[in-house]
N, C-alpha and C positions, 0 to 999 in steps of 0.2 A: 291366873292359871288354874284351870279345873284339875281336880284330883283324878286319878285313874277310875275310882269308883263313880265319880260324876260323869266322866266321859262314857263309861260303859252304860250307865243309866240312860244317857241321852242318845247314844248311837247304836246300842246293841239291839237293833230291830231285826225282824226277819227279812232277808234279802237273798236274791239268787246268788249262786256261785259263779255265774257268768262264764260257764264253759261254752256258751253260745249266745248269740243275740239274733232274733228273739230266743228266749229260753225255752226249754222243753215244756215247761208249764203253759206255754202259749201255743203249743201244737194243738191242732183240732182235726177231727175226722173229715173236715171239708177238703183236706188234701189227702189223696189216697193213691191207690195203685196206678190209676190212669195217669195222674200227674207225674209219678215217679217214672213210669215208662217213657213219657214224653221228655222228661228232663234227661234221662239216660240217652235217648237217641240224639239229643242235642248237646251232650256233655263235651266240654273241651278236652281233647285227648292229646294235645301237642306235648303235654307234660305227663309224666307217670302218675298214676293214681295211687291212693292208699287203700289198703284193705283192712277192715276190722272184722274179726270173727268172734262172736260171743258163744262161750261154752258155759251153759247154765247148770253145771253140776259141782257139787262139793261133797266132801266126806262127812261133814257135819255142818250144822247151821250155826254160825256165830251170831250171837244175839244182837250185836251192834250193827250188823251188815245192812247196807242200804242197796245192795245189788239185786239183780234179778237172777235167782238161783234156787236150787233145791238139793237136798241130800240125796245122793244116788251112789250105790255100790254094785249095780249090775251092769255088765258089759253090753248086753244086747241093746238097751235103749241108747247107750252112747254110740254104738256102732251105727244104728239107724239114723242117729242125729247127724253123724258125718255124711252119711248117704245124702241126707236132705240139704246139708250145707252145700254140697257139690251140685245138687239139683237146683238150689236157689241161685248159685253162680251161673248155671246154664240159663236160667230164666232172665237174669240180669244181662248176660252177654247177648242173648237173642234180641233184647230191646236196644242194645247199643249198636249191634250190627257191624262192628269193626273190631280189629285186634286191640287188645288193651295191654299197655305196659304198666307193671306194678313197681313202685319205688319202695314201699314199706308194707309190712304185714304185722298186725298186732293181734295177739290172742288175749282176750279178756274174759272175765267171768263174774261169778263163779270161779272155778279152779280149772284152768286148762290142763294142768298136769293130772287131772282125773282121767283124762283120755288114756287108754292103754297105749304103750309105745307103738304097737303095730297100727293102731288107729290113727295116731299122730302122723306116722309115716305115710299111711294111705291118704290122709287128708292132704298132705303137701304134694304127694304125687299127683293127686287130682287137680290141685291148684296149678301145678306146673304144666299140666296137660291142657289147661284152659286159658291161662294168662301167660304173657311174656314176662318171665321173672329175671331176664338177663340184666336188668338195671336195678334189681332189688338190692338196696344198700343196707336194709335193716329188717330183721325179723325179731319181734319182741313178744314176751309172754309174761303174764301175771301168774305167780306161782305160790302155792302153799308149801312151805318147807316140810311140814309134818307128813305130807303124803308124797314127797319127792323121792324117787328111787334112782339107783345108779343106771338101770336100764333106760329109764325115761331121759335122764340127762345125756346119755350116750346117743340116743336117738335124736334128741334136740340138737346135739352137736352135728350129726350127719345132715340134718335139714338146714343147718346154717343159723341157728339161734345166736343172735349177737347181743341182745339186751334182755335182761331178766329183772323182774321186780318181785321181791320176796316180801310177803306179808308178815310183819313182826308185831306191830301194834304196841305191846307192852310185855316186859319180861317178868313182871311181878306175879307170882303164883296166885295171890288173892285177887288181883285184877283179872287175870286170865280166867279164874273160876267164875268171876262175876259176869263174864261175857261168853262163857263156854268156848274158850280158845286156849287149851293147854298146849304149850310149846316150850322147848328148852333152848337155851343159847347154843348148846352143843349141836343141836339139829340145824340151827340157822348157820352156824359156822361151817358145818359139813356141807350144807347146800351151796354156800358161797364158794367154797374151795372147789367143789365138784363142778360147778357151772363154769368157773374160770378155767379150769383144766380142760374143758371141752370147747373153749373158744369164745365164751361170753366176754365181751370187752367193756360193756357198760353194765354195772350192777347197781340196782336201786333197792333200798329198803324202805318199806312203808311203816311209819310210826303213827300213833294217835295220841292226842291228849283229850281231856274231858270225859274219859271213861269212868265207870263207877269205881269207887274206892281209890281212884288215882289221886296222887298228890305230887307236888313238885319233886320230891325225893324219888318217887317211882320213875317219873319221866326222865330225870337226869341220870339215874342209874341205868335205865335202858339205853338212853342215848350214848352214854359212855361205853357200854358194852359193844354196841353195834359199831360205834366209831372206830373201835380197835380193828375191825374188819376192813377199814378204809373203803367203804362203798363209794362208787363214783357219784351217786346221787342219794339223797335222803328226802323223802316226802314226809311232812309232819302235818297230818290232817286233824282238824277238830272233829270230834264225834258229833254227828248230827242226829239228835234224838227226835225222831218224827214218827212216833207209834201210830198216828192217824193214817200214815202212808205205808208203814212197814209194821204190821201187827205183831210180828215176833219180837219186836223191841219192847213189848209190854212185859216180856220175861225179865227185863232189867228193873231192879228196884230203884225207882226214881229218887228215893231218899238217899241213895248212895252216890248220886251224880254230883260232881263239884259244881259250885255256883259260878256265875260269870266272872267274878274276880279271880277265883281259884283257877278257872280255865285260862284266863288271860295270863296269870303268873306262870302257869305251866308252859304255855307256848313261848312266852318271852324268855324264860330261863333256858329252855332247850335251844332257841335260836341263838342266844348269846354264847352258849357252850359251843355250838357247831361253828359259828364264825370264828371264835377264838382258836379252834382246832384246825382251821384252814379251809372250811367249806365256804363257798360264796353264796350268800342269800340270793335266791332267784324267785322273783314274784312274791306272792303272798305266803306260800307254804312249802317251797322247795329249796333245797340246798345242793350245790354241786361243787366238786373239786375243780380247781381252775382249768385243768386240762380237758374237762368234759365238754361235749358239744353243746349241752344245754347252758353251761356257764358262758361259753363263747357266744352263743346266740343272744343271751341276755346282755352281754357287754356291747354287742353290735347292734342292739335294737331290733333283732330278728326273732325274738321269742314269740311263740304263738300260743293260743289257748283253744283247746277242743274238749270233747267229751271225756277224754282220758286225763284232763288237767292241763298242766303246762307241757309244751311240746316244741320240738324243732321242726315238725312236719309242716311244710309250706304248700303241699299239694292242694290244688283247687277242687279236686274231687275225692271224696271219701266214700267208699262202697262198704256198707255194713251188711254182714251176713249172719243169720241166726236170730233166735228169739230176742226181741227188745233192742236189736242193734239200731243204731242211728246212722243215717247216710247224709251226705252233703254234696250238692253241686252249687254253682253260682246262682241257680234259680231258686234254691230253697233246701229245707231239711225234711227228711221223712224218718219215721220210726216204725220198725216192724212190730207186729203183734207181740205183746209182752208175755202172754201165756204160752208156754211151750206147746201145749196140745193144739191150740188154735193156729200157731205158726206152722206146725207139722201138717195140719189139715189143708191149709192154704197152699203150701208148697207141693204137697202130694197131688192137689187138684190142678197144678200148673199155673197158679196165680202168684203174682208178686205179693208177698205177705205184709203189705203195709197197713198200719192201723191209723196213723195220723201224721200230720206234718204241718209245715208252714211255708208259704211262698214268700220269697224276699222281694220287697220293693226297693227302689233306689234309696229311700230314706232309711230303711232298715240297715242297709250296707253302710251308710254314713254313720248312723248311731252305733252300729256294731263295731266299727273300727275305733271310734272314740273309747268305747268301753274296753275293748281288747287292749289298747295301748295303756290305758290306766291300769288294768290288771297286770300287764306285763312290765311296763316301764315306770309306773307311778307318775307319769307326766304325759301330757298330750297338748299339741297345738291344734285347737279345734278349727281355727281358720284354715290351716294347711290342709286338714282332712276335708273340710268343706270344699276347698278348691279342687282337690283331686277327684271328688265325687260330683262336682258341678252342683253343689247344693248351697242354699242360702244360709248364712250364719244364724239368721232369725229363726230357723227351724228348731233350734235348741234354746230359744230365749227363756223357756221355763226353767232351765237348769240353773241359770245364774243366781236367782234369789234362793234357790235350794242349796246352793253352795255357800251362801253367806254364813250360816252357823259354823260350818267346818273352818271357814277362814277366821272367824272370831275366836275359835277355840284352838287355833294353831294346828289344825289337822290338814289343811290345804291352803295353797296360795294361788291367787288368780292375778295374772299380769297380762292385761289385754285379753287375748284369746288363749293364752297359755295357762293351763291348769296343772299344778304340781301338788302331789300328795307328799306331805312332810314325813320325816322319819316317825314322828309321833303319830301321824295319821295312818301309816301303813297297815296296821291291824284292822282298820276300819275302812279299807279301800272299797270293799263291796258296797258299803253305804254311800260312798262318794259316787261310785258308778251308777247307783240307783237314781241319783239326781238327774241323769241324762235319760233315764228309762221311763217313758210315760206310762208303762204298765206295771211298774214295780209295786206301787201301793195296792192296786186292785188284786194282785196275786200274792200279797205279803204272806198269808198263812200257808201258802204252798211250799215255803222255803224254810231252811234252818236259820238259826240266829247268826248274826255277823261274827260275834266273838265266841 
């Protein structure tokens, strides 16, 4: 039996997070606005679609951040951004040419609560005028507790916010200073109580491990404090240090970053604590109380994975609005222009602001389902999926020899066409998934490390 150090040395490679397949690193400019327009016109609308709106504004720039955002404290650019979000919605709807029912709306960022309350209300009035929101069962938003106000919370209550995700990361002052993210526990507790008082029924707290100056003690102290608030969900993400992609991460002192063994110890200690306190482990890095819909989906084998991470959203069509947003139909994925200025110019000109994408072929859908089930369930019957997709099992022949080291080290078991990731192997599941991904090695340096 290999030691933890030996397993990390062997399997802690760079690998995708597999929030999609093909991954965003495989998107190319060969797929553009014309393709997106054609896919929209043919989109299956018998089921409600999901909307994602990207709000690329923050009060401050957190040095660990991997999102598409910028510091902004002026109202005028945010107001004009709302105008253009609604104009992009018009452009999308003109290509669809039919009424669109929306089942869920997700506000991401950036910091959606940077929008002034009146702009939030105007945005949702505009969406209600354009889409059929009668079947909308969930409105979610990612929020920064430090800039949350009572006025914003009350406005969110009026528009029907039902799920909120609060960014916490770590409550140690020295860790917060090392990543430019000052925040008190009292602020987080106030935000949680205020949101629940306004009708939020599912509260998620985002935590991180692997941050500069972090140790197991910091992580457990933070987890214990937030656990006292009994959030319905907790996400425990590993910090991805990719300064070649996010230059502001160069502000972090790399000498302060914990090594792979320390990161592993932090994640496993936090996971053990949460499970002991009653949260159900969900997928690679989420935890949910047993009553929560995400826990129920995991138990039923209905958990899904998308660009927001683990989700219960099963809609076949996702429409992304805003700079850098990613959209999906059964035909493929597209991503909007990531630079806000370029996105604004395209929308103002009346063009769909698509920068790149990828068309899905039948084999992609086959491999994608294998990877999604491994990420969500830690087990997959490859033959059963091949049968559903009308594909030959031989199409993934290259995966089996790649899985052999995982079997020998006790990280995975293979029984015929059934692949199961063991409890020991769960932290390395992204590496197991990469065995089925023919492009994983070629794109290795585009991704963060597994552990």
